[in-house]
C-alpha positions in Angstrom: 298.0 7.2 54.3 297.0 10.9 54.5 297.9 12.6 57.7 296.2 15.9 57.0 292.9 14.7 55.5 291.7 12.5 52.7 293.1 13.0 49.2 290.8 14.7 46.8 289.7 12.8 43.7 290.2 14.2 40.2 286.4 14.9 40.0 286.5 16.9 43.2 289.6 18.8 42.1 287.8 19.7 38.8 284.7 20.7 40.7 286.8 23.0 42.9 288.3 24.6 39.9 284.9 25.4 38.6 283.6 26.7 41.9 285.0 30.3 41.4 283.2 30.7 38.1 280.0 29.2 39.5 280.3 31.5 42.6 280.7 34.6 40.5 277.9 33.7 38.2 275.7 32.9 41.1 276.6 36.1 42.8 275.7 38.0 39.6 272.4 36.1 39.4 271.5 37.0 43.0 272.4 40.7 42.5 270.3 40.8 39.4 267.3 39.6 41.3 265.1 42.5 42.5 263.9 40.6 45.5 267.4 39.9 46.7 268.4 43.6 46.1 265.4 44.8 48.1 266.2 42.5 51.0 269.8 43.5 51.0 268.8 47.2 50.9 266.6 46.6 54.0 269.5 45.0 55.8 271.9 47.8 54.9 269.3 50.4 56.0 268.9 48.5 59.3 272.7 48.6 59.9 272.8 52.4 59.2 269.9 53.0 61.6 271.5 50.9 64.3 274.7 52.9 63.9 272.6 56.0 64.6 271.0 54.3 67.6 274.3 53.3 69.2 275.9 56.7 68.3 278.7 55.0 66.5 280.6 58.3 66.2 281.0 58.7 69.9 282.7 56.7 72.6 280.3 55.1 75.1 279.7 56.8 78.5 280.5 54.1 81.0 279.6 55.7 84.3 276.3 55.2 86.1 274.9 56.5 89.4 276.0 54.4 92.4 278.9 52.8 90.5 281.7 51.9 92.9 285.1 53.4 92.1 287.8 51.3 93.8 290.8 53.4 92.7 289.1 56.7 92.1 288.7 58.7 88.9 291.0 61.5 87.8 290.3 64.1 85.1 292.3 63.2 81.9 291.8 66.7 80.4 291.0 70.2 81.4 287.3 70.9 81.2 284.7 73.4 82.5 281.4 72.7 84.3 278.6 75.2 84.6 278.0 76.4 88.2 274.2 76.9 88.4 274.2 78.2 91.9 276.8 80.9 91.3 275.2 81.8 87.9 271.8 82.2 89.5 273.3 84.3 92.3 274.9 86.6 89.8 271.8 86.9 87.6 269.7 87.6 90.7 272.1 90.3 91.7 272.0 91.9 88.2 268.2 91.6 88.2 267.8 93.4 91.6 270.0 96.2 90.3 267.5 97.1 87.6 265.4 100.0 89.0 261.6 99.9 89.2 260.0 101.7 86.2 257.4 104.4 86.8 255.6 106.3 84.1 255.4 110.1 84.8 252.4 112.3 84.1 253.8 115.9 84.7 250.7 117.6 83.3 248.9 116.9 86.6 251.4 119.0 88.5 250.9 121.9 86.1 247.3 122.3 87.3 248.2 122.9 90.9 248.9 126.7 90.6 245.5 127.3 89.1 243.8 125.4 91.8 245.8 127.3 94.5 244.9 130.6 92.8 241.2 129.8 93.1 241.5 129.2 96.8 243.6 132.3 97.4 241.1 134.4 95.5 238.3 132.9 97.6 240.1 133.9 100.8 240.7 137.5 99.5 237.0 137.9 98.7 235.7 136.3 101.9 235.1 138.7 104.8 235.2 136.0 107.5 236.0 132.3 107.8 232.3 131.4 107.7 231.9 132.9 104.3 234.7 130.7 102.8 233.4 127.6 101.1 233.8 124.3 102.8 236.1 122.8 100.1 238.6 125.7 100.4 238.6 125.5 104.2 239.3 121.7 104.0 242.1 122.1 101.4 243.8 124.9 103.4 243.3 123.2 106.7 241.1 125.9 108.1 238.9 123.4 110.0 238.6 122.8 113.7 239.7 119.2 113.3 242.8 119.8 111.3 246.3 119.2 112.7 249.3 120.4 110.8 252.0 119.3 113.2 253.3 116.9 110.6 254.2 119.9 108.4 255.0 122.6 110.9 255.5 121.6 114.5 255.3 125.1 115.7 252.0 125.8 114.0 249.4 125.7 116.8 247.0 128.6 115.9 243.2 128.5 115.6 241.5 128.5 112.2 240.1 132.1 112.6 243.6 133.4 113.4 245.1 131.5 110.5 242.4 132.8 108.2 243.1 136.4 109.2 246.8 136.0 108.6 246.1 134.4 105.1 243.8 137.2 104.2 246.4 139.8 105.2 248.9 138.1 103.0 246.7 137.9 99.9 244.7 141.2 100.2 244.9 144.7 101.8 242.8 147.8 101.5 245.5 149.9 99.9 247.0 147.4 97.4 246.0 145.3 94.4 244.9 141.9 95.6 245.4 140.4 92.2 249.0 141.3 92.0 249.8 139.8 95.5 248.1 136.6 94.5 250.0 136.5 91.2 253.3 137.0 92.9 252.4 134.2 95.4 251.4 131.9 92.5 254.6 132.7 90.6 256.7 131.8 93.6 254.5 128.6 94.1 255.2 127.5 90.6 258.9 127.7 91.2 258.5 126.0 94.6 256.8 122.9 93.1 258.9 122.8 90.0 260.9 119.8 91.4 257.7 117.8 91.3 257.7 118.0 87.5 261.0 116.2 87.6 260.5 113.7 90.4 256.7 113.3 90.5 254.6 111.9 93.3 254.1 108.2 93.9 251.2 106.4 95.5 252.1 104.8 98.8 250.0 101.8 97.9 252.2 101.0 94.9 255.3 100.9 97.1 253.7 98.6 99.6 252.0 96.3 97.0 255.2 95.8 95.0 257.5 95.6 98.1 259.6 98.5 97.0 262.0 99.5 99.8 263.3 102.9 100.7 266.8 102.3 99.3 265.6 100.8 96.0 266.3 102.6 92.8 263.4 104.1 90.8 263.5 104.9 87.1 261.1 107.8 86.2 260.3 107.7 82.5 258.6 110.4 80.5 256.9 108.9 77.5 256.6 112.3 75.7 260.2 113.4 76.0 261.7 109.9 76.4 263.8 111.2 79.4 264.8 108.7 82.1 265.9 109.7 85.5 267.1 107.4 88.3 266.0 108.5 91.8 265.3 106.9 95.2 262.1 106.2 96.9 262.7 109.1 99.3 262.6 111.5 96.4 259.1 110.5 95.1 257.2 110.2 98.4 255.2 113.3 99.1 255.8 113.4 102.9 259.6 113.2 102.3 259.4 115.9 99.6 257.6 118.2 102.0 260.0 117.5 104.9 262.9 119.7 105.8 265.4 117.7 103.6 263.0 117.1 100.8 263.0 118.6 97.3 260.3 121.1 98.3 261.1 121.5 102.0 264.6 122.8 101.4 263.3 125.4 99.0 261.1 127.4 101.4 263.9 129.7 102.4 264.3 130.8 98.8 260.8 132.2 98.7 260.3 134.8 101.5 256.7 135.6 100.4 255.7 131.9 100.9 257.5 131.4 104.2 254.5 132.6 106.3 252.3 130.1 104.4 254.6 127.1 104.9 252.2 125.1 107.1 249.1 126.0 105.1 250.6 125.4 101.7 252.2 122.1 102.9 248.7 120.9 104.0 247.2 122.2 100.7 249.8 120.3 98.6 249.3 117.2 100.6 245.6 117.5 100.2 245.6 118.5 96.5 248.7 116.9 94.9 247.8 114.0 92.6 249.7 110.8 92.0 251.8 111.4 88.9 253.9 108.2 88.9 252.3 104.9 87.8 254.2 101.7 88.3 255.0 100.0 85.0 255.2 96.3 85.9 255.5 95.0 82.3 258.5 97.3 81.5 260.2 96.5 84.8 259.9 92.8 84.3 261.1 93.1 80.7 264.2 95.1 81.7 265.0 92.7 84.5 264.7 89.6 82.3 267.0 91.4 79.8 269.5 92.1 82.6 269.3 88.5 83.7 269.8 87.1 80.3 272.9 89.3 79.6 274.7 87.5 82.4 276.7 84.7 80.9 276.8 81.3 82.5 279.6 80.9 85.1 281.8 77.9 84.8 284.1 76.1 87.2 287.4 75.0 85.6 288.8 71.6 86.5 292.4 71.1 85.5 293.9 67.8 84.3 294.7 65.5 87.2 291.9 66.8 89.4 290.4 64.0 91.4 286.7 63.7 90.4 285.8 60.6 92.4 287.7 59.7 95.5 289.0 56.1 95.8 286.5 53.7 97.4 283.5 56.0 96.8 280.2 55.5 95.0 279.5 57.9 92.2 276.8 60.4 93.3 274.8 63.0 91.3 277.4 65.8 91.5 280.3 63.5 90.5 278.2 62.0 87.7 277.7 65.5 86.4 281.4 66.1 86.5 282.2 62.9 84.7 279.5 63.7 82.0 281.0 67.2 81.5 284.5 65.7 81.1 283.2 63.2 78.7 281.5 65.9 76.6 284.6 68.1 76.6 286.8 65.2 75.4 284.3 64.3 72.7 284.5 67.8 71.3 288.3 67.5 70.9 288.2 64.2 69.1 289.6 64.6 65.6 287.5 63.7 62.5 289.7 60.9 61.4 289.2 59.1 64.7 285.5 59.4 64.4 285.7 57.9 60.9 287.7 55.0 62.1 285.3 54.4 65.0 282.3 54.4 62.6 284.0 52.1 60.2 284.8 49.6 62.9 281.3 49.6 64.3 279.9 49.2 60.8 282.1 46.2 60.2 281.0 44.7 63.5 277.4 45.1 62.7 278.0 43.6 59.3 279.5 40.5 60.9 276.6 40.1 63.2 274.2 40.6 60.3 275.9 37.9 58.3 275.8 35.5 61.3 272.1 36.1 61.8 271.4 36.1 58.1 273.1 32.8 57.5 270.9 31.2 60.2 267.8 32.7 58.6 268.7 31.4 55.1 269.4 28.0 56.5 266.6 27.5 58.9 264.0 30.3 58.4 263.8 30.7 54.7 260.2 32.1 54.9 261.5 35.0 56.9 264.7 35.6 55.0 263.0 35.5 51.5 259.9 37.6 52.4 260.3 41.3 52.5 257.4 41.9 54.9 258.5 39.3 57.5 262.1 40.4 57.2 261.1 44.0 57.7 259.1 43.1 60.9 262.1 41.1 62.2 264.5 43.9 61.6 262.1 46.6 62.9 261.9 44.7 66.2 265.7 44.6 66.4 266.0 48.4 65.8 263.2 49.2 68.3 264.9 47.0 70.9 268.3 48.7 70.5 266.7 52.2 70.7 264.7 51.4 73.8 267.5 49.6 75.5 269.9 52.4 74.9 267.4 54.9 76.2 266.6 53.0 79.3 270.2 52.1 80.1 270.9 55.4 81.8 269.9 56.6 85.2 267.5 56.5 86.9 265.9 53.6 84.9 268.8 51.2 84.3 266.3 48.9 82.5 268.1 47.8 79.3 267.3 44.2 80.3 263.5 44.9 79.8 263.4 45.4 76.0 266.1 42.8 75.5 264.3 40.0 77.4 260.9 40.9 75.8 262.4 40.6 72.3 264.1 37.3 73.2 260.9 35.9 74.6 258.9 37.0 71.5 261.4 35.5 69.1 261.5 32.2 71.1 257.7 32.0 70.8 257.4 33.2 67.2 260.4 31.5 65.6 262.5 29.0 67.6 265.0 28.8 70.4 268.1 28.8 68.3 267.1 32.1 66.5 266.1 33.6 69.9 269.5 32.9 71.6 271.4 34.0 68.5 269.5 37.3 68.6 270.1 37.6 72.3 273.8 37.2 71.7 273.9 39.9 69.1 271.7 42.4 71.0 273.6 41.9 74.3 276.9 42.4 72.5 275.7 45.6 70.8 274.2 47.0 74.0 277.2 46.3 76.2 279.6 47.8 73.6 277.5 50.9 73.0 276.8 51.7 76.7 280.3 50.9 78.0 279.0 48.0 80.2 281.5 45.5 81.6 281.9 41.9 80.6 280.1 40.9 83.8 277.0 42.8 82.7 277.2 40.9 79.3 277.1 37.7 81.3 274.1 38.8 83.2 272.2 39.7 80.1 273.0 36.4 78.4 272.2 34.4 81.5 268.7 35.9 81.7 268.2 35.5 77.9 269.2 31.8 78.2 266.7 31.2 80.9 264.0 32.9 78.8 264.8 30.8 75.7 265.2 27.4 77.3 261.8 27.7 79.0 259.8 28.7 76.0 259.7 25.6 73.9 255.9 25.6 74.4 253.6 28.3 75.8 250.8 26.2 77.3 249.3 29.0 79.4 249.8 32.6 80.3 250.9 31.6 83.8 254.0 30.1 82.1 255.2 33.5 81.1 254.5 34.9 84.5 256.5 32.1 86.2 259.2 32.6 83.6 259.3 36.3 84.7 260.0 35.2 88.3 262.7 32.8 87.1 264.4 35.4 85.0 264.2 37.9 88.0 265.8 35.3 90.3 268.5 34.6 87.7 269.3 38.3 87.3 269.5 38.8 91.0 271.8 35.9 91.7 274.1 36.4 88.7 274.4 40.2 89.1 275.0 39.9 92.9 277.4 37.0 92.4 279.5 38.8 89.7 279.8 41.9 91.9 280.7 39.7 94.9 283.4 38.0 92.9 284.8 41.2 91.6 285.0 42.7 95.1 288.4 42.2 96.6 286.9 41.8 100.1 284.1 39.3 100.2 282.8 40.5 103.5 282.0 43.9 102.1 280.3 42.5 99.0 277.8 40.5 101.0 276.4 43.6 102.7 276.7 46.1 99.8 273.3 47.8 99.8 274.0 49.5 96.4 274.6 46.1 94.7 271.6 44.6 96.4 269.3 47.4 95.2 270.6 47.2 91.6 270.1 43.5 91.6 266.6 43.9 92.9 265.9 46.6 90.4 267.0 44.4 87.5 265.0 41.5 88.8 261.9 43.7 88.9 262.4 44.6 85.2 262.6 40.9 84.3 259.4 40.2 86.2 257.8 43.1 84.3 258.9 41.6 81.0 257.0 38.4 81.8 253.8 40.3 82.5 254.3 42.5 79.4 254.7 39.5 77.0 251.8 37.6 78.6 249.5 40.6 78.2 250.7 41.3 74.6 250.5 37.8 73.4 247.4 38.2 71.2 249.0 41.2 69.5 252.3 39.3 69.0 250.4 36.5 67.3 248.6 38.9 65.0 251.8 40.8 64.1 253.9 37.8 63.3 251.1 35.5 62.0 251.7 32.6 64.4 249.4 30.6 66.7 250.6 29.7 70.2 249.4 26.9 72.4 247.3 29.3 74.3 245.2 30.1 71.1 245.1 26.4 70.4 243.7 25.7 73.8 241.0 28.3 73.2 240.1 26.7 69.9 240.0 23.2 71.5 237.3 24.2 73.8 234.2 22.0 73.0 231.9 25.0 73.7 233.3 26.8 70.6 230.4 27.9 68.5 231.6 26.1 65.4 232.0 22.7 67.3 228.6 23.2 68.8 227.2 23.7 65.3 228.9 20.5 64.2 227.4 18.6 67.1 223.9 19.8 66.2 224.2 19.2 62.4 226.5 16.2 62.1 226.9 14.4 65.5 228.5 11.4 63.8 231.2 13.6 62.2 231.8 15.2 65.5 232.3 11.9 67.3 234.6 10.8 64.4 236.6 14.0 64.9 236.9 13.5 68.6 238.2 9.9 68.0 240.7 11.0 65.4 241.9 13.8 67.8 242.4 11.3 70.6 244.4 8.9 68.4 246.3 11.7 66.7 247.3 13.5 69.9 248.6 10.3 71.5 250.6 9.4 68.4 252.0 12.9 68.0 253.2 12.9 71.6 254.9 9.5 71.0 256.9 10.8 68.0 257.7 14.2 69.7 255.3 16.3 67.6 252.9 18.9 68.9 250.0 16.8 70.2 247.8 19.9 71.0 248.2 21.1 67.4 247.2 17.7 66.1 244.2 17.5 68.4 242.9 20.9 67.4 243.4 20.2 63.7 241.5 16.9 64.1 238.6 18.7 65.7 238.2 20.9 62.6 239.5 18.6 59.8 235.9 17.5 58.7 234.1 20.6 59.6 233.2 21.3 56.0 231.1 18.2 55.7 228.2 19.5 57.8 227.1 22.3 55.5 227.7 24.3 52.4 231.2 25.9 52.0 229.8 29.4 52.0 227.8 28.9 55.2 230.8 27.2 56.7 233.1 30.1 56.0 230.5 32.6 57.4 230.2 30.6 60.7 234.0 30.3 60.9 234.3 34.1 60.8 231.4 34.7 63.2 232.6 32.0 65.6 236.2 33.0 66.1 236.6 36.4 64.5 239.5 35.3 62.4 239.2 32.8 59.6 243.0 32.6 59.3 243.6 31.8 62.9 241.2 28.8 62.7 242.2 27.4 59.3 245.9 27.8 59.6 246.6 25.3 62.4 244.1 22.8 61.0 245.3 22.9 57.4 248.9 22.9 58.4 248.5 19.6 60.4 246.2 17.6 58.1 249.2 16.0 56.6 250.6 15.1 60.0 247.2 13.5 61.0 247.2 11.6 57.8 250.6 10.2 58.4 249.7 9.3 62.0 246.5 7.6 60.9 248.3 5.7 58.1 251.0 4.6 60.5 248.5 3.3 63.0 246.6 1.4 60.4 249.8 -0.1 59.0 250.7 -1.3 62.4 247.3 -2.9 62.9 247.4 -4.6 59.5 250.9 -5.9 60.2 249.9 -7.4 63.5 246.9 -9.0 61.9 249.0 -10.6 59.1 251.5 -11.8 61.7 248.7 -13.4 63.7 247.3 -15.2 60.7 250.7 -16.5 59.7 251.2 -17.8 63.2 
């Protein structure tokens, strides 16, 4: 008696000895097949894309906003974090230190002596104030309404007396008037020479651009390229003419002009042009350059610094610190460790691929051996991983949405076994690549199990909506229960608002998945080439144009089809087959008898819009109907023979 199994026969032993050679020859035969190589290439490419999707060269970032830290989190290495507030303050400071740029036009100042000479000559030639032209009187302030107290507080004389004094200064009977005027103009040129350097600004430019009295001003001469930094006080004409101004403090150096201080001050104020023009473009450019030159300021966190206090929830600032520490540690990871990590993840994906591939080869050969169907299947897997990884971070936290949608689609398109196997693989990859806990893996698998077990048949769209509510309730209860069990104090877990909100958020995504699949069902059927019970119900409607045409042209055939459908559906339900599919197939199984094949095909296309969608379920179930009809007839004949014998 064999204790460790039955003893192999000689034939079995010989067969086992030949297995290795047969296996190698079969392997060579498979690898020499182009179709097999193409499918293996697609699978290998899928694994490589998934490695990119899960960032296999990096460790997962496990922290999320609102995560509870029971024992706190301490920095494992020294790292730096950018301080945007301090950086912005420093950049704003450097930007404000850049002076306002003004373009200088000194040629306008050079015209002032000539204009003053014309007025002085007019005074020398005029015999009285009335003979002086109105423009000269206004420029020199020789009008009855003028007030020169802003230039000379002590000047309170009448215009006629002022005119007489001016005339005595610029002309006399026994001297050359021209020489006096030339001497005055020569002194005047020296007096206003500081204006060639400082210029004169328009008061409106200062007010418009909010330039304060203590702001620095850069005077730029485009011709010479000179740049001079001054203050607002130096370029305002009232300040320049004041006692401490660039012109006011020079009066004492020109004795011939001292008696004309008030008059010339008024004349300069009246005649002096604006020679400084604000250059906003240059100012903005220089300030941006100064701002960009300031390097970003970092705060250094030493190893051992407490990043999250014990018993706290991770907020935005703490999450930023944890992310910065994670990035700093990733930069220090040596290359060989990254290679090891990539290799391990590659092998893990290969194992999952073999597991799923074995199921496809055993149960879904049409998918495994067709490049187009296999490509669609793998493309959905890749898209799910990409979207789930992208949505797993804050503020979405919606990795369950693409996962559940894919599981529901596979349960509808393929079968429940394939859907739950895919859910297992996807949940495992997602949890490992996002750093999720084992509890989260349980949540994802629980929701996927509810989705798979409830989708044996999709009889209506409301089934998917109800399933969405069921998945949402499952997510809420499982997520809340796992966090409650993991909490050391149950009383705190019952009233944890953060856990309640996260549970409710995940339940909402599950409900959205039900609505999304229900609305996308026609596109899913078209993409995967399947027909659901919803489409069969639409085709079983007796008001279908093709059935109405059958009633009109062949009412007997129509009644026959209805009878066969009734018998076939009842029989199919008894043996566990799809009664709806048998009924729809029976409706259309004799449709070609009513008219010519070409006309039949045209009506099929016009009636439903898709010849394939109508013919596929009918043709695929004709054999089932035949077997059902034969079985019913055999039972009837058997009963008849038994009755006769009795």
